[in-house]
C-alpha positions in Angstrom: -27.2 -24.2 -130.9 -30.6 -25.5 -131.6 -32.9 -23.9 -129.1 -36.0 -25.7 -130.3 -34.3 -29.1 -130.0 -33.0 -28.1 -126.5 -36.5 -27.1 -125.4 -38.0 -30.4 -126.7 -35.3 -32.4 -124.9 -36.0 -30.4 -121.7 -39.7 -31.0 -122.0 -39.2 -34.7 -122.5 -36.9 -34.9 -119.5 -39.4 -33.0 -117.4 -42.2 -35.4 -118.5 -40.0 -38.3 -117.4 -39.4 -36.8 -114.0 -43.1 -35.9 -113.5 -44.1 -39.5 -114.4 -41.5 -40.8 -111.9 -42.7 -38.6 -109.2 -46.3 -39.6 -109.8 -45.3 -43.3 -109.8 -43.5 -42.9 -106.5 -46.5 -41.1 -105.0 -48.8 -43.9 -106.2 -46.5 -46.6 -104.7 -46.2 -44.7 -101.4 -49.9 -43.7 -101.3 -51.4 -47.2 -101.5 -51.6 -49.7 -98.7 -48.8 -52.1 -98.0 -50.1 -54.7 -100.5 -50.0 -52.1 -103.3 -46.5 -51.0 -102.4 -45.2 -54.6 -102.5 -47.1 -55.4 -105.7 -45.8 -52.3 -107.5 -42.2 -53.0 -106.4 -42.5 -56.6 -107.5 -43.9 -55.5 -111.0 -41.0 -53.1 -111.3 -38.4 -55.7 -110.4 -39.7 -58.2 -112.9 -39.4 -55.8 -115.9 -36.1 -56.3 -117.8 -35.7 -52.6 -118.5 -36.4 -51.5 -114.9 -33.0 -50.0 -114.1 -33.7 -46.6 -115.6 -37.1 -46.5 -114.1 -35.8 -47.5 -110.7 -33.2 -44.7 -110.8 -35.9 -42.2 -111.7 -38.0 -43.3 -108.7 -35.0 -42.9 -106.4 -34.2 -39.5 -107.9 -37.8 -38.5 -107.3 -37.5 -39.6 -103.7 -34.2 -37.9 -103.3 -35.5 -34.5 -104.6 -38.7 -34.7 -102.6 -36.6 -35.3 -99.4 -34.3 -32.4 -100.4 -37.3 -30.2 -100.9 -38.8 -31.2 -97.6 -35.5 -30.1 -96.0 -35.4 -26.9 -97.9 -39.1 -26.2 -96.9 -38.3 -27.0 -93.3 -35.3 -24.6 -93.4 -37.6 -21.8 -94.7 -36.1 -21.6 -98.2 -39.3 -22.1 -100.2 -37.9 -20.1 -103.2 -35.4 -23.0 -103.9 -37.7 -25.9 -104.4 -37.1 -28.4 -107.2 -40.8 -29.5 -107.1 -42.1 -25.9 -107.1 -45.1 -27.0 -109.1 -46.2 -29.2 -106.1 -45.4 -26.9 -103.1 -48.5 -28.4 -101.4 -46.9 -31.8 -101.6 -43.5 -30.5 -100.4 -45.2 -28.8 -97.5 -47.0 -32.0 -96.5 -43.7 -34.0 -96.7 -41.8 -31.3 -94.7 -44.5 -31.3 -92.0 -44.3 -35.1 -91.7 -40.5 -35.5 -92.1 -38.6 -32.4 -91.1 -36.0 -32.7 -89.6 -35.4 -36.3 -88.3 -37.3 -38.2 -91.0 -35.5 -36.5 -93.8 -32.2 -37.5 -92.3 -33.2 -41.1 -91.7 -34.7 -41.6 -95.1 -31.8 -39.8 -96.9 -29.4 -42.2 -95.2 -31.5 -45.2 -96.1 -31.7 -43.9 -99.7 -27.9 -43.6 -99.9 -27.5 -47.1 -98.4 -30.0 -48.5 -100.8 -28.2 -47.1 -103.8 -24.9 -48.5 -102.6 -26.3 -51.9 -102.0 -28.0 -51.9 -105.4 -24.6 -51.7 -107.0 -23.7 -55.2 -105.7 -27.1 -56.9 -105.5 -28.7 -58.7 -108.5 -32.2 -58.6 -107.0 -33.1 -55.1 -105.9 -36.7 -55.9 -104.9 -36.1 -56.3 -101.2 -34.0 -53.1 -101.1 -36.7 -51.1 -102.8 -39.5 -52.7 -100.6 -37.6 -51.7 -97.5 -36.9 -48.2 -98.6 -40.4 -47.5 -99.8 -42.1 -49.1 -96.8 -39.9 -47.0 -94.5 -40.7 -43.9 -96.5 -44.4 -44.6 -96.3 -44.2 -45.2 -92.6 -42.2 -42.0 -91.9 -44.7 -40.0 -94.0 -47.7 -41.3 -92.1 -50.9 -39.6 -93.3 -48.9 -37.3 -95.6 -48.3 -40.2 -97.9 -51.9 -40.0 -99.0 -51.6 -36.3 -99.9 -52.8 -35.6 -103.4 -53.4 -31.9 -103.6 -53.7 -30.4 -107.0 -52.5 -32.7 -109.8 
């Protein structure tokens, strides 16, 4: 036990997850050119593996929360600080879109293990997500 150190680590981890969520929302919220440009920038960075994994985790947890919201279990949200966003995603994706995108996310992760260039995989996943979200991809709500 070092509770102060544990709290500092937790705060740092939370900040990383918040930045990843915001980066994902920025990618999805722009037009197609922005989406492709952001994925290209990400894929060119040498240290992008961790950042990519954080983006995929943000997508996974937002999809999970959309399903939880759709099932009426709003007390179990991971992104409870952005219930407005989760509601917009749930209204756009529940139930079929959550399933389709979750399957594509799983497939993308599996393919990333054997592909050297993940750019096309991420472009496809994020473009499909943006398309499934429709107008909800532009939802900003409270910051």
